[in-house]
N, C-alpha and C positions, 0 to 999 in steps of 0.2 A: 588921303582916301586909300590908295590901293593898300599901303600898308596897313592900316586895319583891317579891311577885308580878310586879307592875307590870314592876319593873325585870329579873325573869328572863325575862319576856314579849317585852322589847323586845333585850334580848340574844340571844334565840333567832330575833327576827325578823332581827336583825341577820345575825348567823351564816346567815341562809337565800337573807337578798337576796345578801352575799359570794358563797356559793356560786352565784349564778347567774350571774353574772361570769366571761368567760373570753377569752382571746384568737383574737383571728382570726387567718387566713394564708390568705390570696386570692390567685388569679390573672386578671388580665384579659387577653381575645386581641379580637381584630380580627373583622371576619367571615367571614374565612376560615382562623381558626382559628390566625390566626398573635398568637405576645406581643405585646404593648403596652408599650412601657419609656415613664416618663414622664408617666404618665398620674395625673392628681391625685384622690386620694381623700381626702374629708373627711366625718367624722363628723357628720351634719346636727344644728343650732342646738348645734353645740361647737365649742372652736378645736381639738380634734385631728383633727390630717389630717397627711400621708403620702402618698408618690407611688411610684408602681411600679419596680423596680428591670430591670436587663438583661433579666429571663427573663419581664416580666410580672408579678413578684410584688410582694405586698405586707401588708405584719403592722400590727394595730390591738390593742391591749391596754385588757383592762378592759371590754368590751362586754357588754350584756345581750342577750338572745334579744329579737328585736322591734326593737333599732335599728337604723335609717335613715343609711345610707351614700350618699354621694352621688359619682359619678364623672363626672369631666369632661377632654375631652381634644379641642383644636381638629381641625377636621373631622369630630366624629363628636356624634350625641346624646347628648345630659347624661343620664344615669339615676342611677337612684334604687332601692337593693336592699335589701330589709329582713334582717338576720341572723337566720339562724337556725339555724347550725350554727357549729364553730370552722373549717370548712373552707370555700371560697366559689370558683365559677367563673363569672365576668361577661362576654359577648360583647356587645361595645360594636358599636353599627349607625353606617354612614354617617350623614351629616347630610344628607338626600336633600330634606329639608323645610325648605329655607333661608328661608323665610318670616321665621323669627325673628333671620337674619344682621343685624347690626347694620352701617350703609354710615355714611362720612362724609360729610357735606353741605356743611361749613364753618361752623366755630364751634360744630361741636357733631355729634352723631349720631342717627339714625333709625332704626329695623327697616326692613326692606327691605317689608315689607308696607302698612306706613305711610307710603312715598314715593307723594309728587304731583308730582314733577320727573322729567323722561327723566335717567336715571343710567346710563351704561356701569361694567362693572365689569372687572378683571383681577385673579386673584389670584398668589400664590406658585409655584403649580402649574405653571402657564402660562408664568412667567417661567421656570421651571427646563425646564420642555420647550421653548420658544423658543433659550433656551440666547442672547441678543441681545446686543449687545457695547454698544450703547448702549440705552436704557431704551427711547425712544421706540418702536424696533420692534417692543414688544414690543405694539402698540396697531393693529397694520396686520393687519386681518383678524381681528380678536379682538373689535370695538367696532363697531356697527354705527353709520353716519354721521362716523366718524369716517378718514381718509386720509394717509396718512403716505408721503411723498414722498422721497427721498435727491437731496441737491443735487451729489453726487460717491460712488462707490465707493471713492474712496480713502480709507488709514485714518485714523481721526478726524475726515473731514468730518460737514458737518451735516445735519441733517434738518429737514423743513418738514411738520409736524402741522397741520393743518386740519381746524376741527368744522365739520359741514354748508357745507362751499362752502367757496370764495372771497370774501369779504364785503365787501374793501375794496382799493384801488388803492396801503395803506400796509401798514402789521404788520399780519399774521393771527395769528401764533403765541399761542396760549391760554397765559394765565398759569397758572403751576407752585407750587403749595402744598404745600411739603414739612414733614410734623408741624408745620402752622400757619405759616411765613413763606415767603413768597415766594423761591424758589428756582431755579437751574439743572438741568430733567431728564438734558441730556447730561453733566453730570460725578457724577451716581449710578453706583454700582456695584447693577449690578441686582440681586444678590444679596442686596444687605442690604434689599429693597423687600419689604413683607408685603402691600400691594394698592395697585391705581390705580383712583382712582375718578374718573369724567369726568362734570361737568355740563355738559349739554348746551343747556339753555333756561334759560328767565329765574328759577332757584334760583338760579343764578349770580349774581342782582343783589345776594345778601349782601356781593358781593366788588367792586359797583357800577361803578368806572371802569375796570377791571381785568378784567371781567368779558364784552365783549363778547363776543370770542374765544372763549368759553368756560374752564373752569376745570379744572383736572387735580388730582387732591388726591392727594399721596403718603403716605401709612404704610409708616415702616420696623418691623423688625421689634425686639420686643423679648422678653427673657425671661420664660419662664411662674414665676409666685410658686409658692413650694414644691415646689420642683422642684430635683434635682441640677443641680453643674455638666456642662454640656453642649458636646461638639465637636462641629463639623461642620465637614470639611473635602471642597471641591468641585474640582476638576481638571477640565481639560480641555487636550488639545494636538490641533493638527492640521495641516492645508494646504491652503493656497489655491489657485486658478487661474482665469484668467478665467471666466466664464461663458457668453461666446459672443465668437467671434470671425467677424468678417465676408469673405465672399466676394469678394475683388479678383483683378483679372488674373493671373494669371503674366506669366511673360515671354515666351514666345511669342505667348498671347492678347493682349497690353499690343502689343506691335513690330506685331503683323496690324493691330490696332485702327488703332494710331497711323498706320500707312501709308496706311489705307483714307480716316483723316480726311483726311492731307495730299493725297492725291489729290484727295478732294472738292471741296477747295478748289485746286486746281489748282497745287500743289506737287508737289517732287520728294520722293519717299517715302523716310522717314528710314532703314529697314532695307531695305535693296536684299536682303540676306540674312538669314532667321529660323532658318536651320538652326544647331542646337547650341545656342541660345537657353535652351532646356528649359523648367523651372520659375523659376529665377532666385532673388531674394531674396526669402523672405514676411518683409516687416518686421514682421508683428505677431507674427509670433512671436521678433524681435528683440528685440522693448520686454517682451511680455508673459514673466513668469517662471514658472515650473511649480513646485510644491513649495514655493510659500511660507510661511512656519510663522507661526504665530498660537497662544498657548501664554496660560492663563489661570490662576488660584490664587485661592481663595477659605476664609479660615478665621472661624469663626464662635466663640465661646465665649457663652453664655449660660446663663440659671436666676436662680434666686430663693429666697428665705428668705419669710416668711406678710408681712413686711413692704418687703423691697426684691426689685426687678427688676432685671435686667443682660441688656447685651447689648454684645460687643467683639467688631471683625471687622475684618478686614484684607484686600485683594485687591491682586492683580496683573497689568496686561494688557499683552499686548508683540505688536504686529500688525506683521508688514512688509506695502509695499504690493506687488501683482504687476505693476506698471508702476513703475520706477526703484530696484528694489533694494533698497542701504541707503542710496538718494535720498530715498527715499517711505517713513515709518513712523509710528507712534502707539504709545506706551507712556504706557500711568495706573496710577498707586496710589493706594488710598483709605486712608485709617483711619478710621474710627466707633467712638464711644464711647457708650452709651444707659444711662440710669440714670432707673429710678421708684423713688419712697418713699413710705412715709406714715411722715410724721413724728409726726404724731397723728389720733386717732379722724378730726379736721376739717381737717387738713392736709396736701394730699397736693404731691409736688414730680416732674417730669420733666425730664429735661435728653437733649441730642441734640446731640452734634456730630459734624463730618465733613471731613476735612483729603483733600482732593485735588491732586496733584502729576500734571502728563502735561507730554511734549514732541511736539510733531511735526514732521515734516519732508515738504515738498510737490513733487512737480516739478508743471510749466507744463501746465495742462489745463483742459478745456471751452472752449475758445476756438480762435480764429484763431491759428495757429501753435502751437499745445499738443503735446505728443508723439504723443498720436495720432493726431491731424489729419494732421502728417508722415507717420506710419508708413502711413496710408491712403492719401495722394495720391503719393508716391513712388514711381515707375515699381521694375518687379521687375527690370528686367535692370540697377540699379544695386546695386553690391554693397557692401554698408558699409565695407569696411575697403579701401584701395589697395594697391599692390603693395610699401609698406614700413611696413606695417601700423597705418599711421594713418586717421583714422576720413574717408571720403570726402565731398567737398566738395561739396553739390549743385549742380549748374549754374544759372544765373541764367536760359539763354534758353528757355523755353518750360515754367518750371517758377516764374518767380516770384521776388520779393524775401524772401517769408518761409516758404518750405517749405525746413526745414536739414533736415540728418542728427538725425534722432532721439537716436540713441546718442552721437552730440558733445553733444547737448542736455543729454541726463542727465547725462553726465559733467562737464558744465561748470556746473550746478545747485549752488548752496550756500545754502544758509538753513536756521535753527533756530528755534524757537517752545517758550519754556516758560512753563509758567501754574501759580502755587500760588496753592490757594484753602482759606480756613478759615470753615466756618459751620455755622450752628446754631441750637437753639434752647434757653432754659431756661423752663418754665412750674411755675406751683403753682395747687393747685385748693382756697379755702378755703370749707369751709361752714358759713356764716354762723346757719343752723337748718336745720330739717331738710328743707325743699325749697328754701332758695334756695343756691348754689352762684356764689362769684366765682373767677373765671380769670383768672389775668396773664401775657402771656408776652413773651419778648425774644428775636426772630428776629435773626441777625445773618448780613453776607455779608462777607467783605473778600477781595481778590484783587490778586497781584501776578504782569505778567508781563514776559516780555525777549523780543525778537525780533530776530534778526539775518540780512540778505541778503547776500550777497557777489556781486557784478558781475564776472567774471572780464575781463581783457582780451583779446580773442579776436575772431577774422574767420572766420565763414563762408563768406566770396567773394563779398561785396559785400550782403548781406543786409542786410534789416531789425533783425535780431538780434544785430549785429555790434556789440561793446565796443570802443572807442575808447579808454576812459580807465577804468581799473579803479576800483571805489568799493564802500562798505562802507554800512549802512544801518541803525541800532540803533535801538531804540524799546524804552521801557519804559510801561508803564499800572499804573496805579493803581485799581481801582475796590473803593467801598464802598456798604453799604446797611447799614439797620436798621430793623425794626417795633417797634413797643410796641403789644400787645393789652390790653384790661383792658375784662371783663364779665363780665354776672351770668346767673345759666340758673336760671328759676323753672321750677319740676318740680311739677304739682299736681292730683291726682283728687281730684274733687270729685264727692260719692256713689259710686253703680256706675257711671256713664255717661260723666261728661266727663271730659277729659283733657286739660289745658293746659301748655305748653312755654313760654315767652317767654324770648327772649335779647334784652338790650340792653348796649351796649357802644361801645366808641371805638378807634380805632386811629391811629398818627404813623405814619409810612412818611417817610425820608428817604434818596435815594441821592447821593453825589456821588464827585468822582474826580478823576483829571488825568491826560495823558499827554503825552509826547515823544519826538521822532524827528530824526535827525539824519543827514546823508549827506555821509560822506567820499572824498577821490579821492582816485589816486593810491598804492593798499593796498600795501605792501612785497615786494618779491618776486611781486608777483602773484598771492598765494598765501591760500587761506582759513583757513591757520593763523596768519597775520598781520592777517586782515580784523578789525580793532576800530580803533575814532576815538581812541584815546589813543595809538596808531600813526602815526596823519596827520601829515603833518611839512610840507604844501603851505599856502599862505598863506590865512588863514580866509575869503576872498572866492570860495575855492573849496567851501565848508563853507554845507550848508542845511542849515536846522533851521527844525521848527513844534511847535508845542506846542497844548494846549488842556485848559480843564477843566468841570467841571458843578456841579451843585447845585439839585437838585429833591425837592419836598417834597411832602407829601399830611397833610391830617388828614380825620379822617373819622369821622361817626358812623351807628350801624345798629340795625337793631333788628326783630324777627323775631317772629309769634306762630302758633304751629302747635296744632291743636285739630281733637278727633277724637269723636266720640259712636258707642258702644260699639263703635269700633275698626272701625265704617261707614261712618262720613261724616268727610272727611277734611277738614282746611281750614288752609292757611298766606300767610301774609302777611308782607309784605319789604318795609323801607324802611330805605335807605342816604345819605347825604348826604355827599358829597366835596368837598375843594378842595384845587387843585393850582395851586403855583406855576407851572404851565406855561402858564397862561392867564391873562389882564387882570383887571383890575378889573370888568368887566362881565359875565366869564362865568367869574370862579375858582370860584365855587360851580354843584354839581349836584347832582339828585335824582332818585334810583333808586328806583322802586316795584316791585313785582312779588307777584302772586297766585296759589296754585294751590291746587288742590281735588283731590281724589277720592272715591271712591263702590264699597264694597265689595258687591257683589253678591253674592257666594255667603255673606255672611253676613244675606240678608233671608230670612225665613223664607220667603216665597213660592218661594224658590231651591229649597230642599229639600236632599235630602243626594244630587246626584248621584254615578253612580260612573264619570262620563266628564270632566265641569270639576268638580274639587276648587276653585280660585280663581277671583275671575274680581274684577277692578278699573277702574273707568275713571278716568281722569284728564285734568286739563286745567290747563294755565299759559297766561299772559302777565304779560309785564313790561319795563322798560327797562333796558338796561345801556349802561356807556359804553368806551369806548378812547381814553386817552388818550398813546399810546404813539408820540408823533411830535416832531417836535423840539424842542428849549428854547428860550423865550422868543421866540418867534416874531411875539408880541404888541408886540415893542419893535424900536426902528432899532439895528442892532451894524454899529459899525466892521470888516465883514470884508472890504470892498471895496478895491480900488487906488484910487489917486490922485496926482496928481505938480502941482507948482504953483512959483511963484518966488517966492523968500523969497531976501533982500537981494541979489538980482542973478541969484540962482543956482537951475538945475532941480533942485528935491530931491523924494524921495518919500515920500510920507504913507498915510494911511487915510481911505476915504470910509466912507459908509454903503454898505452892503453889499444885501443884498436886503431890497425894500420892508415895513415892517412891515403887520401887522393887526393891530389892536388889539382887533378883534371874532372873532378867532378860537377857537372853543370844541371842547371834546371831539365826538367822532363818538358818535352816538345808536344803540344797536339797539335795536329793537321786537322781541322775541319773540314767538311764538305755538305753542302747542304741544300737541294731542289724542294722547291713548293710552290702551290697552289692556294689561295685564297676566292672564294665565291660568297655571296648575297644572291640567294634563291628567293622565289615568288612572291613579290614585292617587300623583299628584307625579311620577311619573317623567317629562313632558314639558314644559317650560317655553316662555310663548308672550310676547315684547314686542313691540308694534307700535307705531308712530306716525307723524303728521301733522305737519308742523312748516313754519311760514313765518316766515324772519328777515329783517326789513329793517332795512338799515343807512342812517341818515342824515345827513346835514350831512360827508360825507365831503372830506377836505381833499387838494383839488385845487393843487397847484402851478402856477408860470407864468399866472395869470389875469393876461389885457391890462389895464392902467388905465391914466389918464390924468391929467396931472399934471405937474409943473414939474422933479421929479425922472428920472433916466433910469435906463434897466433895460440897456442892452446894454455898458455899462462894464467892464470887468475885475472881476471877482466882486461886480458887481450883479446885481440879478435882481429880475423881478414875486414879487408876495407869495404866501404860499399861501392860498387862502380856502374855507369850507365850502362845498360849489356840487358835492355829488354823491351819489344815492342808489343802491342796489344791494342784487335782493333774492334770495335764497334759497329756493327750496321744497322737498318732497320726500316721500317715504314711506321710512320704517325697518321692517322685520322682522328676528325672531330668534328662532332656535326650538333649541332644547337639548334631549337627549333622555338619558337614564343608565336603565341596566337591570342589575341582578344577577340573570342567568343562574343561578349555581349559588356555592357556597361558591368555584370556583376560579376562576369567568370572569364578568367585568362588562364594561360597557361604557359610555361617553358617547360623544355627538358635538355637532356645532352646528354651526348655518348661519344666517348674517344678510346680509341685502342691502338696499342703502340707493339708492334712488331722489333725484336733482338735479335741480332746474332753476333753472340762474343767469341773470339779469336785472339790465344795467345801465339805471334806470329815468331817470335825469338826469345831465348833466355838463356843470354852467353856467360854461363856459369860452366863448368867442370861437367855437371851432369845434365844441363840444358832443361833442369827442371828446380822448383823450389817446394819442399813440404811443409805444409806444416798441421794444425789441429792435434787430438788425441782422439782414442777410441781405447774406452774399457781401461784396463792396467797392463802396462806392457808391452801394448802392439805398435805396429808400428804406422805413421801419421798417414791418418787416413784420406786427405786432399792435398792438391795439388796445381801449381803453377808450371803449366809443361804446353812445349809447343806442338802447335795443332791441336791443341785443344782448348776447352773451355776456360777461362780462369778458377779457380778453384772448384774444377771438377773432381768427383768422389773415385778415388784408387783403390780397387779393392779384388776380391775374386767373385768371380760370374756363377752362379749355383742353376744348376738344370734339374731342381726339383728333388725328391727324395728316394732314397735306394729303397726298394720296395721288398727284396729277398737277396740272399747270399749271392746267388746268379749276378746278381746287377753289379755286387761290389765287386766279385772274382773279376768281371768281365771291363771294369772301369781302370784307370790308371792310378795307381796307389796314393793314397793321400795323407801318408803318414809324414811327412815333412811340414805338413803344419800342426800338429802334434798327438795325431791318434788316429789307429784304422779304423778305419769305416765299418761299419755294422748297418742293418737292416737297418731303416730309421732315422739313420744320418742325412744331412743334405751332401747332396751330390753337388761338387764344384767341377768345374770346367776346364779341360787341359787346354789354355790358349794356344800356346806354340806347339802344341801335341809331338812334346817330346817324349811323351809315355808317363811324366811325371805330374804330380800337381804340387807345384812348391812356388816360392815367391817371384818365380819367372813368370806365372801367368797370372799376377795383380792384372787385371784393365782399367778401360771406363765404365763405370758402373751407375751412375748419374751426375746431375748437374743442377747446381745450387741457383743459377739463372733461369729467371722464366721467357719462356718462347714468348710468351703475349701478357700483357697485361691490360684492364680497361675499366674505367670507369661510367657508370649511368646513373642519373640524377633526376630528378623530378619535382618541379614547384607548381601547385596548383592554390586559387586564390578562388575563392567564392563568398562575395560579401564582404562580410568579416571575418571569415575560416582562411587558413591558409595552412597549407600542408607539405612538406619537402621528406623527401626520400633519397641518401646519397648511398653510392653500392658502387665496391670495388671488386674484381677479379684477378685473378693470378692464375696463368695457365702452365705447367711445361717445369716447374721448378720441383726438386725433389731434396729431403730432408734427409741427415741421418741420424737414427733414433741411437741416443746413446744415453739414455736416464735409465733403462735397466740393468743393474747390476748382475753379474756372470758368477753368483755364488750357489751353491747347494739349496740353502734355504732361504732364500729373498721369493717375495713373493711376484707375482705375473701379473700382468694382464690378460683380458679373459678370452686374447684370441689363441691361447697355449690351451683351449679348451678344444680346438681344434687339430690337436698335435697329433701324427702317427704314432698309430697301437697296434698293427699288425698289417699286412699286404692290403693295399687297396685303400685303408682307411685316411690316406693323406699324403697330399703329393706337393707340401705347401710348409707345414711346420712339423718340425723335426720330435723327436721323440724324446721324453724326457726322461733325465736320469745323473746319477751324483755321479758316476763314472766318468773317465776320461773320453772326451770327444772332441772334433774340432769344428763343433757347430758354432761356437762361438766366436770364430775367428772372423774379422769384420770381411764382411759380405755384401751382396745386393739385399740379401735376406735381410738386411738392420739398414737399410734402404726404401722410403715410403714417396708415393707421390703426395707432394705434398699443394698440388691445384686448388685453388678455391674459390669460393666468390662469398663476399660479405657481405652483411647490409651494415654500413657503416653507419646511419644517422636517420632516425625518422622523428620526424615532429610533426604537430599537430598544434597552431594556437590559433586565440580569439582575439578580435581587436576591440573594443566597446564604442560603441556611439560615441564619435569627438562632438554628439551636442549634448550629450550628457555629462562626458568628464570634463568638458570645458567647461562648465560651472565651478568648480571646483579649482581651478584654472590647469587643468592636465589635460595636454594636447593630445597624448597617446598612453592608451594603456590598453597593453596587451599582456594576456597570460597563455602561457604553453605545456603543455607538456612532451617530454622526448626522450627519445632511448641512443644509446650510442653503444656501437658494437653488441648489436639486438643480435643476430647470429650468423652463422659462419656456417657454409655448405661444403664439407670437405669428408673426402675417405682418411686422411692422414689420421695416422693414431696418435700421436701426442696433444698436448693438451694446445698448441696455436701454431696451425702453418705458416704464420707470417713470421714466426723466431725467426731469431740473427743472431750473431755474436758479434757483427761488426766489425770481424776480419775479412778486409775482401777476400783475402785465400780459403781461410777456412767458417766463414760466415755460415756455412749450410748444416752446421753441425747442434742438435738439440741435446742440452746435456738435462734438459728438466726446465723448460724456457719457463717463467713466472711470466702468467696469461695474462693479456691484455683484457680487464676487466670491462663487465657488462655496466653499462650506468643508466639508470631511471632518475631522472630530472624534472622537477616542476618548475619554470619560471615565469619572471614578470619583468615588462619590459616597461619602463615610465617616462614621459617625456612632457617635463615643464616648462 
């Protein structure tokens, strides 16, 4: 009887239990009450999960009362909800407390609250708002300590990134690590990027010899697990125009000024009658296009199951240039496939492959004889075309032999460059046991490029740009590299208080490639259509060719230990050993140690529960990093020089040792020190980060060191060796503050401000002169920029002026200026006798300017009101100067309108000298040609509207957003040139403006679609 009774009781209990399970239907909303599709909904301690649909709805079956479900979504706080009914609504909150955010730090990750190094972050939302053509542009003004300058505003032109200043006379570019492998930022589609992490201090020592200039870590987008396939389409179209025109003299102003100039020299005036000249030709209007198109398409499909996540994307960008029309442009196509998955509970894999193809056409820019240089210097009295409709030939007399008609120059420009690259990585994680994971990653880059330039046989009227024999130059380049990383990560919690993470591993890196160039002459029909080497029929002696190849390798071992006690006391120690084939046996191996530490003061009992300061952490770091981005095999003697000798009674050509070898050459070493503080204030609404840093770069590689010995250095192809003989120090202060506030369900705001103060000083240059000269000014003058002990790198070296001579008495009382080219007369610049020897000559040159800004800052603001969103990003640079080198010193050239304030008699001007065609020293390089290039730029403004999802979801669209925007909207500056952000890219001669191709202003109309 008892067994039967027990059976009945069990059946009743089971029936009762089943009667308590039910299906749960839920809806997930954001803080404003809008539905959230794609939210991951999981039953805690179970494999049962689902995701919300277009309406933010989900359904879970067979749950019982009290079951905990976990909801997670990027950008929102993970929430746990207890089931009490068959219908629930969950409102998810924005993740304002970002201290638990995981940050990539190189060979691992770390919670933001546990960081002990100086790190800058840019997320995909910022990239989406900025709409950069190239990834590097997203760093300008958004990360403190990072300065991005354009080498040109031409489509596809390169950008220079400087992290905490210019540290070396050589390569200053930070290394980019894309999903774990060394890559190229400029080739990425910005829409593929999830986060950008900038390692600014010694924390980058984990990368050893490539870390001295800083490290930029890129994490690309991946699909989310347990989500349905999601299709995102982003596009914009727009038009471009020049952001600035220079105010040159019109025809009448020019003629009157030229008459005055000739009269001052006692010559017959060239325009006895200026009536009817009017405004004449605006040559800038002739070369600058209007409404120049730019268009971008970006399509991504992503999603995932419980075991697999994926992302497949493609992009297309087509940008024409504001100068040169169809002769200038950039087209980039990318395709990307990223897959991650769990093979077993222990084994995971991730792969990411990117294909990039781009083409680029260019016009002559940023130099003497460039298109814009010609447009600025040709008088407005000259028409673009003659009576027959042909391009006007610019006369030699008074306008020199390099100024030509820029429209003819554009028409006769023929070049093409195409580039194909396949790069990516494949990695696996294998959990050996609970606390230890082995990671292996293979990264690769392989690229091929082809170039072609055609020189058409053409005459510009006896100018240096005349081409007497047509030619075609073609090149083919192949570049490759691969890296293999193998490292183990040990994570252990000891007791309740001690946390340890250890990483140990090795890296193998190899880069190799080759290039071939050849030039042939007498192109058939003198035509671009037939510009190809295979069609050249002239004899072989008129064919020129060159080639190169390279092979560089590194073998590295590294280790890192991270320790914290109760999350309050943080410590990290790094060591890396690198061996490079770039250096000789004596210096092939180097070690790069680093230590960082932090103290979370707000976790201490004595700190209490402050309502004002919610989080406070102090941190410090010090370490050594390296830079091996120099020429290959400088420690060996190479046959790169020319030589002739007698053999069998005949004079024959051969090869000789080129630049003298230096067997002791070694890497540059960076000693980085940083102390900082991180704070969260006012209920975590305000974030503050401040850092003080000192970065000392030693053993700079200085070329051209004078040596003694039997080997000559003056023969063709020969030269003095490169020796480690310099030191540069950058020190400064960084401060960043961010504020986020949600005023209501309908209105929210976020704002950010960052500023960097920087001081640069060259400590030593151990060559014979203790300085290095670079750059050029005008024609035939001494180099205007220097790297010299005790001065900022790339400072301007020239004559200092002290106003204008107002009368002959002032001239007579002043030291003679004859050594500069001519005796001074009233109306001329008065140069300062710096050394007081009674004569103004080359010994009186001094520091007259600095290319490095004293402070840079960025400010951004985002506002959201219901379905409207607004964003503005700005950037400012203060205290930097530029050399004005786009005005030709010839008698009949045009001028900028500041010349109208010239000296015309005593008391008329004390800043702008007289005009004359006679001999004068006014054109000698001095501070008269140096301008303050400080500026404030509105980088981006964007206004968007998102349609109500209740309407769009009926068509299967989860998000439809329209926006209008403008990039490079306006720049506030006193600089006279096109762009105060101009840079040549040279660390020493970067502050010279040769007629910088301005970064265009772009107006955009865009669409964001999610399905």
